[in-house]
Structures are given as C-alpha cells and as structure tokens.
N, C-alpha and C positions, 0 to 999 in steps of 0.2 A: 805927536804926529803917528799917523799910522800909514802904512804902505802895504801893497800886495804884489808878490811875484807868481808868475804864471812859470811852472816847470812843465816843458812840452817836449815829448819825444815820439818815437816811432811805436813804442810799446810800453807796457806797463812796468816792466822791469828797469827799461832805461829810465822812465820817469822817476821811479824811486831812487834809483843811482844818482840823478841828476840833482834831485831835492837833497840827498845827503850832501853833495858838492856844494851847493847854494848854502845849506844851513851852515856848512863849515867855513865859507868865505864871509858870510855876512854877518854871522853871531859876533858881537864885541867888535865890529869895524867902525873906526872912527869916522865920523862925519862933523866937519867943523867941533863946535865944542862938546858934541855928544856920541853917542855911539848906538849901534843897531843892535837891537834884541828880539828874539822871536816870540811871537804871541804864543806861549807854550799851550795855552788851553785849546787854541784853534789849532795849531800845529799837531797834537796829540790825537785830535779827532780827524784831520784832515783826508780826505779820501779823494781817489783818482774818479775825474769826472771824464765824459768822451765828449768832444767837440764833434758834432754829427754835421755840421753846416759846411765843413770841406770834405773833400774826397781824395785818399781814403781818410775816414773819421780817424782823429788823433786824441789820444788820451793825454790829460794835462793835471797836476795838481798844482791849486792856489795856495800859497803860504802867506799868513799875514805877518807883518813887521812892527815893530813900535823904535821910533826913533827917541831915545830919551836925552835931555840936555841937562847941564849942570844950573 
C-alpha cells in the first residue's frame, strides 16, 4: 500500500523543516502488522511545489510512503 503526505507551510524553509519532522515521525512507525517506510526514490527527488489556488500561494512538498506488512 502506498500513501502520500503533503507538508504545507508559509515558506520553503518551514516546508523543509516540517518534512524532516514528518520523515522522523513516520519512518518505521508501526501500523497494524506492518511499518511505514519512505519511498526513497521519490523522496530523494521531491521538490517543493506551489499551490497558487489559494491566496497567498503556499509552498508544499508531497512525500510518498509505503506500508509494508509481514
């Protein structure tokens, strides 16, 4: 199973800080009989995007995760 988180903040620096906290919190977090692992290829190449549909526009970083089960 795969999932995606969106790290959203007021500026790019805060997005990266939030992404680091999310990675630390979710990596190897147990869920049922499995654990959450980062999609390392996606996260290594992830770039901040900007949501221009809101005012003011907000930067965000999508991160992909995999739930592995035994």
